[in-house]
C-alpha positions as a Markdown table, in Angstrom:
| # | Residue | x | y | z |
|---|---|---|---|---|
| 1 | Unk | -23.6 | -3.3 | -95.1 |
| 2 | Unk | -24.5 | -3.6 | -91.5 |
| 3 | Unk | -26.3 | -6.7 | -90.4 |
| 4 | Unk | -30.0 | -6.4 | -89.8 |
| 5 | Unk | -30.6 | -4.9 | -86.3 |
| 6 | Unk | -27.2 | -3.3 | -86.4 |
| 7 | Unk | -23.8 | -4.2 | -84.9 |
| 8 | Unk | -23.3 | -5.3 | -81.2 |
| 9 | Unk | -22.6 | -2.5 | -78.8 |
| 10 | Unk | -18.9 | -2.0 | -78.3 |
| 11 | Unk | -17.9 | -2.7 | -74.7 |
| 12 | Unk | -15.7 | 0.2 | -73.7 |
| 13 | Unk | -16.6 | 0.4 | -69.9 |
| 14 | Unk | -13.8 | -0.9 | -67.6 |
| 15 | Unk | -14.7 | -3.9 | -65.6 |
| 16 | Unk | -12.5 | -3.5 | -62.5 |
| 17 | Unk | -13.0 | -5.6 | -59.4 |
| 18 | Unk | -13.3 | -4.1 | -55.9 |
| 19 | Unk | -9.6 | -3.5 | -54.9 |
| 20 | Unk | -9.9 | -3.3 | -51.1 |
| 21 | Unk | -10.6 | -0.6 | -48.5 |
| 22 | Unk | -10.2 | 3.1 | -49.4 |
| 23 | Unk | -7.2 | 5.2 | -48.3 |
| 24 | Unk | -9.2 | 6.8 | -45.6 |
| 25 | Unk | -10.2 | 3.5 | -44.1 |
| 26 | Unk | -6.6 | 2.3 | -44.0 |
| 27 | Unk | -5.4 | 5.6 | -42.5 |
| 28 | Unk | -8.1 | 5.2 | -39.7 |
| 29 | Unk | -7.0 | 1.6 | -39.1 |
| 30 | Unk | -3.3 | 2.6 | -38.8 |
| 31 | Unk | -4.2 | 5.5 | -36.5 |
| 32 | Unk | -6.2 | 3.2 | -34.3 |
| 33 | Unk | -3.4 | 0.5 | -34.1 |
| 34 | Unk | -0.8 | 3.3 | -33.3 |
| 35 | Unk | -3.1 | 4.7 | -30.6 |
| 36 | Unk | -3.5 | 1.3 | -29.0 |
| 37 | Unk | 0.3 | 0.7 | -29.2 |
| 38 | Unk | 1.0 | 4.0 | -27.5 |
| 39 | Unk | -1.5 | 3.2 | -24.8 |
| 40 | Unk | 0.2 | -0.2 | -24.2 |
| 41 | Unk | 3.6 | 1.5 | -24.0 |
| 42 | Unk | 2.2 | 4.0 | -21.5 |
| 43 | Unk | 0.8 | 1.3 | -19.4 |
| 44 | Unk | 4.1 | -0.6 | -19.6 |
| 45 | Unk | 6.0 | 2.5 | -18.5 |
| 46 | Unk | 3.6 | 2.9 | -15.6 |
| 47 | Unk | 4.0 | -0.7 | -14.5 |
| 48 | Unk | 7.8 | -0.5 | -14.8 |
| 49 | Unk | 7.8 | 2.7 | -12.6 |
| 50 | Unk | 5.6 | 0.9 | -10.0 |
| 51 | Unk | 8.0 | -2.1 | -9.9 |
| 52 | Unk | 11.0 | 0.1 | -9.6 |
| 53 | Unk | 9.4 | 2.1 | -6.7 |
| 54 | Unk | 8.5 | -1.2 | -5.0 |
| 55 | Unk | 12.0 | -2.5 | -5.4 |
| 56 | Unk | 13.5 | 0.7 | -4.0 |
| 57 | Unk | 11.2 | 0.7 | -1.0 |
| 58 | Unk | 11.8 | -3.0 | -0.3 |
| 59 | Unk | 15.5 | -2.2 | -0.3 |
| 60 | Unk | 15.0 | 0.8 | 2.0 |
| 61 | Unk | 13.1 | -1.4 | 4.5 |
| 62 | Unk | 15.7 | -4.2 | 4.3 |
| 63 | Unk | 18.6 | -1.9 | 5.2 |
| 64 | Unk | 18.2 | -2.2 | 9.0 |
| 65 | Unk | 18.0 | -6.0 | 8.8 |
| 66 | Unk | 21.1 | -6.2 | 6.5 |
| 67 | Unk | 23.0 | -3.8 | 8.8 |
| 68 | Unk | 22.1 | -5.9 | 11.9 |
| 69 | Unk | 23.2 | -9.0 | 10.0 |
| 70 | Unk | 26.5 | -7.4 | 9.0 |
| 71 | Unk | 27.1 | -6.2 | 12.5 |
| 72 | Unk | 26.5 | -9.7 | 13.9 |
| 73 | Unk | 28.9 | -11.2 | 11.3 |
| 74 | Unk | 31.5 | -8.5 | 12.1 |
| 75 | Unk | 31.3 | -9.2 | 15.8 |
| 76 | Unk | 31.6 | -12.9 | 15.2 |
| 77 | Unk | 34.7 | -12.4 | 13.0 |
| 78 | Unk | 36.2 | -10.0 | 15.5 |
| 79 | Unk | 35.7 | -12.5 | 18.4 |
| 80 | Unk | 37.2 | -15.3 | 16.3 |
| 81 | Unk | 40.2 | -13.1 | 15.4 |
| 82 | Unk | 40.6 | -12.2 | 19.1 |
| 83 | Unk | 40.7 | -15.9 | 20.0 |
| 84 | Unk | 43.2 | -16.7 | 17.2 |
| 85 | Unk | 45.4 | -13.8 | 18.4 |
| 86 | Unk | 45.2 | -15.1 | 22.0 |
| 87 | Unk | 46.2 | -18.6 | 20.8 |
| 88 | Unk | 49.1 | -17.4 | 18.6 |
| 89 | Unk | 50.5 | -14.8 | 21.1 |
| 90 | Unk | 50.1 | -16.8 | 24.3 |
| 91 | Unk | 53.8 | -17.2 | 24.7 |
| 92 | Unk | 54.7 | -13.5 | 24.3 |
| 93 | Unk | 55.1 | -11.7 | 27.6 |
| 94 | Unk | 53.2 | -8.4 | 28.0 |
| 95 | Unk | 51.0 | -9.0 | 24.9 |
| 96 | Unk | 47.4 | -8.0 | 25.5 |
| 97 | Unk | 45.1 | -9.7 | 22.9 |
| 98 | Unk | 42.7 | -7.2 | 21.3 |
| 99 | Unk | 44.5 | -4.1 | 22.5 |
| 100 | Unk | 44.7 | -1.5 | 19.7 |
| 101 | Unk | 48.1 | -0.6 | 18.3 |
| 102 | Unk | 46.8 | 2.9 | 17.9 |
| 103 | Unk | 46.7 | 5.1 | 21.0 |
| 104 | Unk | 43.0 | 6.1 | 20.6 |
| 105 | Unk | 39.9 | 4.9 | 22.2 |
| 106 | Unk | 37.5 | 5.8 | 19.5 |
| 107 | Unk | 35.9 | 2.7 | 17.9 |
| 108 | Unk | 35.6 | 2.7 | 14.1 |
| 109 | Unk | 33.8 | 0.0 | 12.3 |
| 110 | Unk | 35.6 | -1.5 | 9.4 |
| 111 | Unk | 32.5 | -2.0 | 7.4 |
| 112 | Unk | 30.9 | 0.8 | 5.3 |
| 113 | Unk | 27.7 | 0.9 | 3.4 |
| 114 | Unk | 27.1 | 2.7 | 0.2 |
| 115 | Unk | 23.4 | 3.3 | -0.7 |
| 116 | Unk | 22.7 | 3.9 | -4.4 |
């Protein structure tokens, strides 16, 4: 026989705690993080392009200075070589220091520049 007032109610309802944000919230958060990451990558690419452009233009503007410096150095070396030649060949009759062994008058620089 059942007890007076009846039996206790049977607890059949699941008691699950809150398990975190929903899938839609997680998807939204991942999308926002990815969008921010792509934004940062784009800004980094823009900055890198600007730095590359600045480097190229600085090199373009430095070329005349570097050419002049190379010309001064080549002239100094040429004069030193001429003096050494005069000193070495002073005892040889008919030797003209600095005279070209080739029979042309066209001057050609030894240095060459390659711009990349």
